[in-house]
N, C-alpha and C positions, 0 to 999 in steps of 0.2 A: 602497561595497561593493554589488555586484549581488545581487539577491534569489536565494536558492537555488532550484533547480528540483527539483520533486518528481515522481516517477513513481508513479502509482496504477493498478495493474492492475484491470480491471473484468470483469464478465460471469461466466457459468458458475456462477451461484448466489451470487456476492458481491453484497451489497446495501447497504453503508454508504459507498459511494464519494462520494456527494453531500455528506454532512455532514463526512466526513474531508477532502475537498478544501476545503470552506468553512473548516474549522479551520486548515488550513495557509495558506490565503490571508489569513485574519484575522491570522495570525502573520507575515505579510510574505513568504510564499513564492509562487513561480509553480508552477502545477500542470498536469500533463498527465494526462488520463484515457485509458488505452490498453487496448483489449480484449485479453484473454489470447490469443485466437487470432492476433491481429496480432503479439504478442510472440513466440509460438511459431514463427510462419511468417516472422519477421523482416520484416514489412511496416510496422513502426512508423517514424515519421519520424525518430526519434532512437534511438541506441544506449543501452543501460543505463548505460554509462560516461559519457554526457553529462549524467547527473543527479547531484545531490548527495545526495538522500534517496529511499529506496524505502519506500512506505507500503503495507503489506498490510492490507486492511480486513476488517471483520467481515462475517458472512453465513453461508452454507451452501454452500461451494464443492463442486460436483458432488453436491449433496444430502447432503453428509457421509456418503456411502456408505463402508462399511468402518469408517471412523472420521473424526472431525473433522479436516479438512485433509490427510487421507492421500492422496487422489487428486491434489489440486492439488500437493502436495509431490513426488509421483512424476513428474508431468508437468514441473514446473520442473526437477527433477533431470535428466530426459531431454533437455530442450530448451534450458535456460538456465543450467545449472550453471557452465559456463565463463565466460559473461557475468557471472554473479553473483559469481564468484570474482575477476574483474578489477575489478568495481565495488567490492568490499570492499578489495582490495589498494590501490586508489586513494584510500582514505579515506572511502568512502561510508557513510552512516548508514541504519539500518533501524528502522522502527517497525512492529510487528505487533500488531494489536488483535483480541482474541477469536479468530475463525477464522484471522486472520493469525498470532497467537501459536501456535496449533496447527500451522499450516503450518511456521513457523520451527523448532519442536521436532522435527517429523517430517523436516525437511530436515537436521537435525543442526547448525543454526546456533546453537541454544540448547539447553543451556547452552554447547555448543561445547567445544573443548579448552582446557586451562589456559594455553596460549601458542602462538604461531605462527599460521600461516594456517589458516582454517577447513578442516576435513577432511570435512565433510558426513556425519559418523557420528552417528546418533541416540544420545543418552544419557539421554533422559527421555521421558515421555509425559504427555498430558493425557487423562484418562479420565473415566468417568461420575462425576457428583456422588455423594457419600455418600447423600444423599436423592435418589433417582432422579427424573429428570424435568427439564424445562426450567424455570429460575427466572429471573424478571425482577424485580429489586429493587435499590434503592439501597444502597450500602455505604459505609463509611468506610475510607480507606486511610491508612496511616502510611508515609511515605518514610524509608528508612534514611539518616541523615546520613553514614554511613561508606561508602556505596555508591560504586563506581567509575562508576556509570551517568551518562553525560553528559546524559541526558534528564530526570533527576529531581533534580538538584542544587538544594537550597534550597526544595523544594516543601512540606515539612512534612506537614500533614494535609490530605487531600482527600476530597471526596465525589463519587460518580458512580454510574451504574447498572451492574449486571452483567446479562447476558442470555445464558445458556448452560446446557447440560445435560451438557457434557463439559469440566469445568474443573479437576478434581482433579489436581494435579501429583504425578507418581510418578517417582522415580529408582531406580537399582539398589539403593540401600540408604539407611538413615537417615544413615549416615556421609557419603555423597555429598552429601546436602542440607546437612548440617552444614558440610561443607567449603566449599560454595558460599556459605553464610551467612557464614562467617568471612572469605571473600574479598570480601564486599560485593556479591555477585552476585544477591541477592534484594532488589531495590531498593524494592519496594512490598509491604506486608503488609495483610491484612484486619485491621481494628481494631474493638474494642468501643466502647461509648458513651464510655468514658474515654480513647480513643485508644491503647489498648494492643493489640499484636498478639494475635490469638486464633485458635484452631481451632474455636471453638464456633459452631454455627448459632443464629440466622440471620445473625450478623455475618460469618461465613465461609460463603459459600453452597455450597461444594463439599467442604469437609473437608480441604483441602490442609494438610499438616503445616507447623508453624511459621508458619501464616497466609500462606503464600507466594501472592501474587497476580500476581507478575511475575518474570521472569528477565532478566539481561543477560549478554552474553558477556564474555570476559576483557578486551577493549579498552574496554568501556563504550559502544560505538557502536551496538550492536544491543540493542533493548529489545522484549520481548514482554510483554503484560499481558492478562488476561482481562476486566477492567472496560472500559467504553466512555468514554474522555475525549471522544470525538467527539459524545457525546449530552448534553454539558453545556457549551454555548458561550454561552448567554445566561442572565441571571438567572431568567427565567420558566421555564426548563427544570427548575428544582429543584422537587420535589413540595411543599415547604413555602413556596413563593413567596408565596402568599396570606396566610400567617401571619408571614413574615419579610421582607416586601417591602423595607422601608427598608434593612435590613441587607444583603440580597443585592444590591440595586441599587448599593450603595456599594462592592462588592468585585468583583474579576474572577472569573468562573466558573472552578472548579477544572479542568475539562477543558481550557479554553483556556489556562490557566496551564501545563499540561504541554506543549502545542504551542509556546507562546512560549519555553519553557525549552530548546528544541532547541539543540544545540551550534552555534556559528558556525564557518565555514570556518577551518582552521588556515593559518598562513603557508606551510607546505610545500605545501598544496594550491593556494594562489594562485600560488606559484612554478611549480608544474606547469602551470597554465593559461597563464601567461605564456610559459613555454618552448614549450608546444605551439603557441601563436599565432605565435611567432617562427620556428618551424621548419617549419610547414606552409605550403606555397606556395598561392597563390590558385588556385582552380579555373579551368580553361580554359573557353572559351565553349561547348565541345561537351558539357560535363558539369557538374553542380552539385556543391556541396561534399559532399553525401551520396551521390553516385554515381548520381543519377537522370538521365534523359535531359534534354537542354537544352530540348526542346520542352514540358517539363512543369514548371510553376512551383508554388510553394506560397503559400497565403494566410497572413495574420498569425496565424490560428488553427491553422496547421500542417495544415490540411486540403488534400488534393491538388486542384490546379486541373485543368482538363480541356482537352485539345486535340481539336477536332472537325473531321472531314472529312465533307463532304456531297456527295451527287450533285445537290443543288439542287432536288429535287422536294419539295413540301410537302403535307402533309395535316393533318387535325385529329384529335387523339386523342379517341376517343369517350368514354373514361372521365374524362379530366382536363380536357376542353374547352379545350385550349391547342394552339398549333401545334407539330407535331413534324416532324422532317426524315426523309424516306424514305432509308433506307440510312445513317443516322447512325452514325458510328464514334467512340467515345469511348475515349481511352487514359488510364488512370488510374494514378497513382503513389501510394505506393511499391511496390517489389517487382516492378515490371514487369507488374503485373496489368492486364489489359485487359477492358473491358466493351463489348460491341457491342449496341446497341439499334436495332431496326428496327420500322417500322410496316408492317403488312400492307396489302394493297390495299383491304380493307374498312374501314380507318381504325382498327382495334384494335391498340394497341401491344403488342409482345411483346419480351422481353429475353432475351439469351443471354449467359452469362458464360464467359469462357475464360481460360486461363493462370493459374489459381489453383494 
């Protein structure tokens, strides 16, 4: 079975992509980090539907202006909603951590409708902690064994840090939260020292009712949580490591356990891939499989290669002390974007971008 491919959007205030990518790779996945502006402009090498998992990381997207995740959710809705709907219809999985959870809630993917396709209608919010201010502290989580969430099956009790100021889950009514709880869509709860779900501070850092630390959708394939599993991948990440070294060295870190518990591809999705391979014809020599021009190839890291045309005159860049080509023209893929770089007569390089 091939490793699942994970898409992690980056940039514009997000700042946990490195550790989240490391976690997925440690769990056996292949990861692409793609800047949000490239996703919005469709300059990315792959489409969203080419991925098995979408990982929305923690951080402060757009500085958390207006509210945590609000601006990012608005831009995703404007530029990527159709792509995201197709990705989910094809069986895609989503993990949203902290700011990513806030984004999923404001997109309406969590908690989502009780059945059918996502309708992108917000039904909840994550607002200011009861004790105002940003709190960075480790918590204990209790996984609901009755939950439908494919990400949390068999996890039991976990420990990991929380790092947020807007993590209190609010729904339209207490009854709405109770209904989600009965449906098994509150897969993780803040727990006290005895492992029992609690609303009490400091075990519950934000005051969410019923100790809710996470939500899943009706399918169980979308999980959003406020704590950071990406921050507990090695035993020495634990704050008590110097006191419990032998114990912690002997067990898998709880954050990594969550990433390893990710659901495996279903037979139906494998059949879809096989059908797609058998029906799609091989690309012609004039164009590549993803629609780029034949004169532009891609490296193994999916970075665009360049095709250069030169007038043959050479000078030396005064700033970088290396040969440059006068009149150098570089065509860069994807998206048909071109960059033209020229060196002036006095040897100082200047760059002009076009076609963005």
